[in-house]
C-alpha positions as CSV (number, residue, x, y, z in Angstrom):
1,M,0.0,0.0,0.0
2,K,1.3,3.4,-1.0
3,Q,1.7,6.2,1.6
4,S,-0.1,9.4,0.7
5,V,1.5,12.8,0.6
6,L,-0.8,15.9,0.6
7,H,0.7,19.1,-1.0
8,V,-1.2,22.2,0.2
9,L,-0.5,25.5,-1.6
10,G,-2.1,28.9,-1.9
11,S,-2.7,28.5,-5.6
12,L,-1.7,26.3,-8.5
13,D,-1.2,28.7,-11.4
14,F,2.4,29.7,-12.1
15,G,5.6,30.4,-10.2
16,G,8.5,28.6,-8.6
17,V,6.6,26.5,-6.1
18,E,4.0,25.6,-8.7
19,T,6.8,24.5,-11.2
20,R,8.2,22.3,-8.4
21,M,4.8,20.7,-7.9
22,Q,4.5,20.0,-11.6
23,N,8.0,18.3,-11.6
24,I,7.0,16.2,-8.6
25,S,3.7,15.1,-10.3
26,A,5.5,14.3,-13.5
27,K,7.9,11.9,-11.6
28,R,5.2,10.4,-9.4
29,F,5.2,7.1,-11.4
30,V,8.6,6.3,-9.9
31,S,7.5,7.3,-6.4
32,R,6.3,5.0,-3.7
33,F,3.9,7.8,-2.6
34,D,0.4,8.7,-3.7
35,Q,0.7,12.4,-4.4
36,R,-2.3,14.7,-3.9
37,F,-2.5,18.4,-4.4
38,V,-4.8,21.1,-2.8
39,A,-4.9,24.7,-3.8
40,I,-6.6,26.9,-1.2
41,K,-7.4,29.8,-3.5
42,S,-7.3,29.0,-7.2
43,G,-6.0,26.7,-9.9
44,G,-4.5,27.5,-13.4
45,R,-1.7,26.2,-15.6
46,A,0.0,24.1,-12.9
47,A,-3.2,22.6,-11.8
48,T,-4.0,21.6,-15.4
49,T,-0.5,20.0,-15.9
50,I,-0.7,18.2,-12.6
51,T,-4.2,16.8,-13.4
52,E,-3.0,15.7,-16.8
53,S,-0.2,13.7,-15.1
54,G,-2.9,11.7,-13.3
55,A,-2.6,13.2,-9.9
56,S,-5.5,14.3,-7.8
57,V,-6.0,18.1,-7.6
58,T,-8.6,19.9,-5.5
59,I,-9.3,23.6,-5.7
60,L,-11.0,25.0,-2.6
61,G,-11.7,28.5,-4.0
62,V,-11.3,30.4,-0.7
63,S,-9.1,33.3,0.4
64,P,-5.9,32.1,2.0
65,T,-5.6,35.3,4.1
66,I,-6.2,35.5,7.9
67,P,-8.8,38.1,8.8
């Protein structure tokens, strides 16, 4: 049974962290982990790429700020 890893980010559109998440999802077939991705605010290019790699992506659509 694979262990699960949950990646939680503010958004999954573009940028350095988002690029890193795309790289992780592209290599997930060699991983012993089940990779899952959650964007608190929004998706975008990275979310699309990650989804196309077969990984689970959830977009919550809420503001990541603390009132």
